[in-house]
C-alpha positions in Angstrom: 27.9 54.3 -48.8 28.0 57.8 -49.3 24.5 58.2 -49.5 23.6 56.6 -45.9 25.9 58.5 -44.7 24.3 61.4 -46.2 21.1 60.8 -44.7 22.8 59.9 -41.8 24.1 63.0 -41.3 21.1 64.4 -41.6 19.2 62.6 -39.2 21.9 63.8 -36.6 21.4 67.8 -37.5 17.9 67.6 -37.0 18.2 66.3 -33.6 21.2 68.6 -32.8 23.4 66.2 -32.5 27.2 66.2 -32.6 28.9 64.3 -35.6 32.4 62.4 -36.0 32.8 60.6 -38.5 35.4 58.2 -38.9 36.8 56.6 -42.4 39.1 54.8 -44.4 38.1 56.2 -47.5 41.5 55.6 -50.1 41.4 58.6 -50.9 44.2 60.9 -51.3 42.8 64.9 -50.4 46.2 66.4 -51.3 47.3 69.6 -51.2 44.4 72.7 -51.0 43.8 74.0 -54.3 41.9 76.8 -55.7 38.3 75.1 -55.4 38.6 73.9 -52.2 36.6 75.5 -49.6 38.4 76.5 -47.2 36.2 75.9 -44.4 36.5 72.0 -45.2 39.7 72.0 -46.4 43.0 72.6 -44.2 46.1 73.9 -46.3 48.0 70.5 -44.8 47.7 67.7 -47.3 49.5 65.8 -48.6 50.7 65.9 -52.3 48.4 65.5 -54.9 44.5 64.4 -54.8 43.3 61.7 -56.0 40.2 60.9 -58.2 38.2 59.9 -54.9 39.9 62.5 -52.3 38.8 64.9 -55.0 35.1 63.7 -54.6 35.8 63.7 -51.1 36.6 66.8 -50.2 33.1 67.7 -52.6 31.4 65.4 -50.6 32.7 67.3 -47.1 32.1 70.4 -48.1 29.2 70.2 -49.5 27.8 68.0 -45.7 29.8 70.9 -43.9 32.1 68.4 -43.0 35.7 69.4 -41.9 38.6 66.8 -43.1 41.2 67.5 -39.9 43.9 65.5 -41.2 44.8 68.3 -43.6 44.0 71.0 -41.0 47.2 69.5 -38.9 50.8 70.0 -39.9 52.6 66.6 -40.1 56.4 66.0 -39.1 58.4 64.5 -42.3 59.4 61.6 -39.7 56.1 60.6 -38.8 54.6 59.6 -43.2 53.3 57.0 -43.0 51.4 55.4 -45.6 50.1 51.3 -45.5 49.9 49.0 -47.9 47.5 46.0 -47.3 
């Protein structure tokens, strides 16, 4: 899936299109670490990251994408997780 998305992003950039990607990646980006790219990862992630989260952060950085939810402080009363 990520290879396909990477190709779509590449083609969109060649055509000078804007990119908005929404996805449920089953990833926990977690709090910012010293290894994270501050252009892609904000300081407001929650808790520890998981393996998918670390991979997603790395991929987002390599694609010059931003994990927007990590850039906005959340109110504790609005934390919510859906378990299916």
